[in-house]
C-alpha positions as CSV (number, residue, x, y, z in Angstrom):
1,X,0.0,0.0,0.0
2,X,2.8,2.5,0.8
3,X,5.3,1.6,-1.9
4,X,5.7,4.5,-4.3
5,X,3.5,6.7,-2.2
6,X,4.2,10.0,-0.3
7,X,3.7,10.3,3.5
8,X,3.8,13.5,5.6
9,X,4.3,13.3,9.3
10,X,3.5,16.4,11.4
11,X,5.6,16.5,14.5
12,X,8.1,14.3,12.6
13,X,11.1,15.2,14.8
14,X,9.4,13.9,18.0
15,X,10.0,10.4,19.5
16,X,7.1,8.9,17.7
17,X,7.9,10.7,14.4
18,X,11.5,9.6,14.3
19,X,10.6,5.9,14.9
20,X,7.8,6.1,12.4
21,X,10.1,7.6,9.7
22,X,12.8,5.0,10.4
23,X,10.4,2.1,10.2
24,X,8.7,3.5,7.0
25,X,12.1,3.7,5.3
26,X,13.1,0.2,6.4
27,X,9.8,-1.4,5.3
28,X,8.7,0.4,2.2
29,X,9.9,1.9,-1.1
30,X,8.5,5.4,-0.6
31,X,8.4,8.1,-3.1
32,X,8.7,10.7,-0.4
33,X,8.4,11.0,3.4
34,X,8.0,14.5,4.6
35,X,9.0,15.5,8.1
36,X,7.0,18.5,9.0
37,X,7.9,20.3,12.2
38,X,8.8,23.7,13.6
39,X,12.1,22.8,15.3
40,X,15.0,23.5,13.0
41,X,17.6,22.1,15.5
42,X,15.8,18.7,15.7
43,X,15.5,18.7,11.9
44,X,19.2,19.4,11.5
45,X,20.1,16.6,14.0
46,X,17.9,14.2,12.1
47,X,19.5,15.2,8.8
48,X,22.9,14.5,10.3
49,X,22.0,10.9,11.1
50,X,22.6,8.1,8.7
51,X,19.2,6.7,9.7
52,X,17.5,9.5,7.8
53,X,19.9,9.9,4.8
54,X,17.5,8.2,2.4
55,X,16.8,10.4,-0.7
56,X,13.1,10.0,-0.1
57,X,13.3,12.0,3.1
58,X,12.3,15.7,3.0
59,X,12.5,18.2,5.8
60,X,9.8,20.8,5.8
61,X,9.9,23.6,8.4
62,X,6.4,24.7,9.4
63,X,3.9,24.9,12.2
64,X,0.5,23.2,12.2
65,X,-0.9,26.7,13.2
66,X,-0.1,27.8,9.7
67,X,-2.7,26.4,7.3
68,X,-1.0,27.9,4.2
69,X,2.2,26.2,5.0
70,X,0.5,22.9,5.5
71,X,-1.3,23.2,2.2
72,X,2.1,23.8,0.5
73,X,3.6,20.8,2.3
74,X,0.7,18.4,1.4
75,X,0.8,18.9,-2.3
76,X,1.1,15.5,-3.9
77,X,0.9,13.7,-0.5
78,X,-1.1,10.4,-0.3
79,X,-1.1,9.9,3.5
80,X,-0.8,12.1,6.6
81,X,0.1,11.0,10.1
82,X,-0.7,13.8,12.5
83,X,1.6,13.6,15.6
84,X,2.3,17.3,16.3
85,X,1.0,18.5,19.7
86,X,1.8,20.4,22.8
87,X,1.8,17.8,25.5
88,X,3.0,19.0,28.9
89,X,0.1,19.0,31.4
90,X,1.4,21.7,33.8
91,X,2.4,24.0,30.8
92,X,-1.2,23.6,29.4
93,X,-2.7,24.9,32.6
94,X,-0.5,28.0,32.6
95,X,-0.7,28.6,28.8
96,X,-4.2,27.4,27.7
97,X,-4.4,29.7,24.7
98,X,-1.1,28.2,23.2
99,X,-2.4,24.6,23.6
100,X,-5.7,25.5,22.0
101,X,-3.9,27.1,19.0
102,X,-1.7,24.0,18.4
103,X,-3.9,21.1,19.5
104,X,-7.3,22.3,18.4
105,X,-6.8,25.0,15.7
106,X,-3.8,23.0,14.4
107,X,-6.1,19.9,14.0
108,X,-8.6,22.0,12.0
109,X,-5.7,23.3,9.8
110,X,-4.5,19.8,9.1
111,X,-8.0,18.7,8.1
112,X,-8.6,21.7,5.8
113,X,-5.2,21.4,4.2
114,X,-5.6,17.7,3.6
115,X,-9.0,18.2,2.0
116,X,-7.7,20.9,-0.3
117,X,-4.6,18.9,-1.3
118,X,-6.6,15.8,-2.0
119,X,-4.8,13.6,0.5
120,X,-6.2,10.0,0.6
121,X,-6.0,9.2,4.3
122,X,-5.2,11.2,7.5
123,X,-4.5,9.4,10.8
124,X,-4.2,11.5,14.0
125,X,-2.6,10.4,17.2
126,X,-4.5,10.8,20.4
127,X,-3.9,10.0,24.1
128,X,-5.6,8.4,27.1
129,X,-5.9,11.9,28.6
130,X,-8.6,12.7,26.1
131,X,-10.9,10.2,27.9
132,X,-13.0,12.1,30.6
133,X,-10.3,14.8,30.7
134,X,-9.4,16.4,34.0
135,X,-6.7,18.7,32.5
136,X,-6.6,21.2,29.6
137,X,-4.2,19.1,27.6
138,X,-6.7,16.2,27.7
139,X,-9.5,18.5,26.8
140,X,-7.7,19.9,23.7
141,X,-6.9,16.3,22.5
142,X,-10.6,15.4,23.0
143,X,-11.5,18.4,20.8
144,X,-8.9,17.3,18.3
145,X,-10.3,13.8,18.1
146,X,-13.8,15.1,17.4
147,X,-12.4,17.4,14.7
148,X,-10.8,14.5,12.8
149,X,-13.7,12.2,13.1
150,X,-16.2,14.8,12.0
151,X,-14.0,15.7,9.1
152,X,-15.2,12.7,7.2
153,X,-18.4,14.7,6.5
154,X,-16.3,16.9,4.2
155,X,-14.6,14.2,2.2
156,X,-17.4,13.7,-0.2
157,X,-17.7,9.9,0.0
158,X,-14.7,9.2,-2.2
159,X,-12.5,12.0,-0.9
160,X,-10.1,12.3,2.1
161,X,-10.9,10.0,5.0
162,X,-9.9,10.6,8.6
163,X,-9.4,8.4,11.7
164,X,-7.7,8.5,15.1
165,X,-5.4,6.2,17.1
166,X,-5.5,6.3,20.9
167,X,-3.0,4.6,23.2
168,X,-1.3,4.9,26.6
169,X,2.2,5.6,27.7
170,X,5.0,4.9,25.2
171,X,8.1,3.5,26.9
172,X,10.9,6.0,26.9
173,X,9.0,8.8,25.2
174,X,9.2,12.4,26.3
175,X,7.6,12.6,29.7
176,X,7.8,8.9,30.3
177,X,8.6,7.8,33.9
178,X,11.3,5.3,32.9
179,X,14.0,7.8,31.9
180,X,13.2,9.9,35.0
181,X,13.7,6.9,37.3
182,X,16.9,6.1,35.4
183,X,18.3,9.6,36.1
184,X,17.2,9.5,39.7
185,X,18.8,6.1,40.3
186,X,22.2,7.7,40.9
187,X,20.8,9.7,43.8
188,X,19.6,6.6,45.7
189,X,16.0,8.0,45.9
190,X,13.1,8.0,43.5
191,X,10.2,10.5,43.6
192,X,7.0,8.4,43.1
193,X,3.5,9.9,42.9
194,X,1.9,6.6,44.1
195,X,3.4,3.1,43.7
196,X,-0.1,1.6,43.2
197,X,-0.8,3.9,40.2
198,X,-1.4,1.9,37.0
199,X,-0.4,2.7,33.5
200,X,-0.8,1.0,30.1
201,X,2.7,0.4,28.6
202,X,3.5,0.3,25.0
203,X,7.0,0.0,23.3
204,X,7.3,2.7,20.6
205,X,8.0,0.1,17.9
206,X,4.7,-1.6,18.7
207,X,3.0,1.8,18.6
208,X,4.4,2.6,15.2
209,X,3.3,-0.9,13.9
210,X,-0.2,-0.3,15.1
211,X,-0.3,3.1,13.3
212,X,0.8,1.4,10.0
213,X,-1.9,-1.3,10.5
214,X,-4.6,1.3,11.3
215,X,-3.6,3.5,8.4
216,X,-3.8,0.6,6.0
217,X,-7.2,-0.7,7.2
218,X,-9.0,2.5,8.1
219,X,-12.3,3.3,6.3
220,X,-12.9,6.6,7.9
221,X,-14.3,7.6,11.3
222,X,-12.7,4.9,13.5
223,X,-11.0,5.5,16.7
224,X,-8.4,2.7,17.0
225,X,-7.2,1.4,20.4
226,X,-4.6,-1.4,20.7
227,X,-4.8,-4.1,23.3
228,X,-1.8,-3.6,25.5
229,X,-0.6,-4.7,29.0
230,X,-0.6,-2.5,32.1
231,X,1.5,-2.4,35.2
232,X,2.0,-0.3,38.4
233,X,4.4,2.5,38.7
234,X,5.9,0.6,41.7
235,X,6.8,-2.3,39.4
236,X,8.6,-0.1,37.0
237,X,10.5,1.5,39.9
238,X,11.6,-1.8,41.3
239,X,13.0,-3.0,38.0
240,X,14.9,0.2,37.1
241,X,16.2,1.1,40.6
242,X,15.8,-1.9,42.9
243,X,18.1,-0.4,45.6
244,X,16.6,3.0,45.8
245,X,14.3,4.4,48.5
246,X,10.9,5.9,47.5
247,X,9.8,9.4,48.2
248,X,6.0,9.2,47.7
249,X,4.8,12.7,46.7
250,X,1.1,12.0,45.8
251,X,-0.7,12.7,42.6
252,X,0.2,15.9,40.8
253,X,-2.5,18.4,39.6
254,X,-4.3,17.1,36.6
255,X,-3.1,13.5,37.0
256,X,-5.2,10.4,37.3
257,X,-4.6,7.3,39.4
258,X,-5.4,5.0,36.5
259,X,-5.6,5.3,32.8
260,X,-8.8,4.7,30.8
261,X,-8.7,4.1,27.0
262,X,-12.4,3.2,26.7
263,X,-14.8,4.7,29.2
264,X,-18.1,3.0,30.1
265,X,-20.0,5.8,28.4
266,X,-18.6,4.7,25.0
267,X,-19.1,0.9,25.5
268,X,-22.1,0.8,23.3
269,X,-20.1,2.1,20.3
270,X,-17.1,-0.3,20.7
271,X,-16.1,-3.1,18.4
272,X,-13.6,-5.7,19.6
273,X,-11.0,-7.4,17.5
274,X,-8.2,-9.9,18.3
275,X,-5.6,-7.3,19.1
276,X,-7.5,-4.0,19.2
277,X,-10.7,-2.1,19.7
278,X,-12.5,0.3,17.5
279,X,-14.8,3.1,18.8
280,X,-17.4,4.0,16.2
281,X,-18.5,7.6,15.9
282,X,-21.5,8.9,17.8
283,X,-22.9,10.3,14.6
284,X,-21.6,9.4,11.1
285,X,-23.1,12.2,9.0
286,X,-21.1,10.9,6.0
287,X,-22.5,7.4,6.0
288,X,-20.9,4.8,8.3
289,X,-18.6,2.3,6.5
290,X,-17.2,0.9,9.7
291,X,-19.6,-2.0,9.6
292,X,-17.6,-3.6,6.8
293,X,-14.6,-4.2,8.9
294,X,-16.2,-6.8,11.2
295,X,-15.5,-7.0,14.9
296,X,-17.6,-8.0,17.9
297,X,-19.9,-5.6,19.7
298,X,-18.9,-5.0,23.4
299,X,-21.5,-5.3,26.1
300,X,-22.9,-2.2,27.8
301,X,-20.8,-1.1,30.8
302,X,-17.5,-2.3,29.2
303,X,-14.5,-0.4,30.4
304,X,-10.9,-0.6,29.2
305,X,-8.8,0.8,32.0
306,X,-5.3,0.1,33.3
307,X,-6.5,-1.1,36.7
308,X,-9.2,-3.4,35.1
309,X,-7.0,-4.8,32.4
310,X,-7.0,-8.5,32.0
311,X,-3.5,-8.3,30.6
312,X,-1.0,-7.4,33.3
313,X,2.7,-7.1,32.5
314,X,4.7,-10.1,33.7
315,X,8.1,-9.4,35.1
316,X,9.8,-10.8,32.0
317,X,7.7,-8.7,29.7
318,X,8.3,-5.6,31.7
319,X,12.1,-6.3,31.8
320,X,12.0,-6.7,28.0
321,X,10.2,-3.4,27.5
322,X,12.4,-1.5,30.0
323,X,15.7,-3.1,28.9
324,X,17.2,0.3,27.8
325,X,16.7,1.7,31.4
326,X,17.7,-1.3,33.6
327,X,21.2,-1.2,35.1
328,X,23.4,-4.0,33.9
């Protein structure tokens, strides 16, 4: 599906973006892969790496707040993966306007630019924090999700289609607890919000594979959620820094004790597959094609949360996922 095609990745210099580009170059014979981001330093660092020296790679400076620039970047593009976002929870509370401009208005710009450029498929990345949001970052991502799902109304049936991928914590990504514990290990003490806090855990390579699979199979309007294991923060701490003491500081403002990827309120719209779930849109003004993809209806009251997950990380699986952060 991707051979000979052009892909644009917004936020392409982030942890997900870099791994997505690396994997795309390794797996497919792309015509072009465009890294669209506003950080010229990160772009120059990527350009200097042999991993991204393929002639198909293009570096395009631009901000998702700039619709004209997006339209220019998307000319001749077949697929768009939207990974650009402002993500820091405390920063969002202090700078709400900036988060709205990037995460909500930026989503609208990506939609409108893709429609104008005739892009075939657009897949946006979401977060567990968009579920019953308790902080502004989560609220902006919920708005973004709604923008992308509703955008299918403007595709004209055979035009651009839009879907969303939602998953939990990516191991080692910016803001992940694993590199924080690794740095604190040398001090002999770890700051832990609550050792019983649970989180879904996903290796970045698995996240990228899920995005490729979703991009390939999407028909428009789906919200894809992978089935992934969960663990406690205490289990992560014991593996990364087994000899350290814990300084339990309690939950920070805007933080949840457990992650939810599918809330009870959405259970009636959920389809279950072998390795993932799909949440159908509340309203499909464009005509719902999701029925053609199969799946099993979930029962009313179904919840997919990290503390109610049937798949808990075994110690060996957790060691494998955290191998880059465990002291040898």
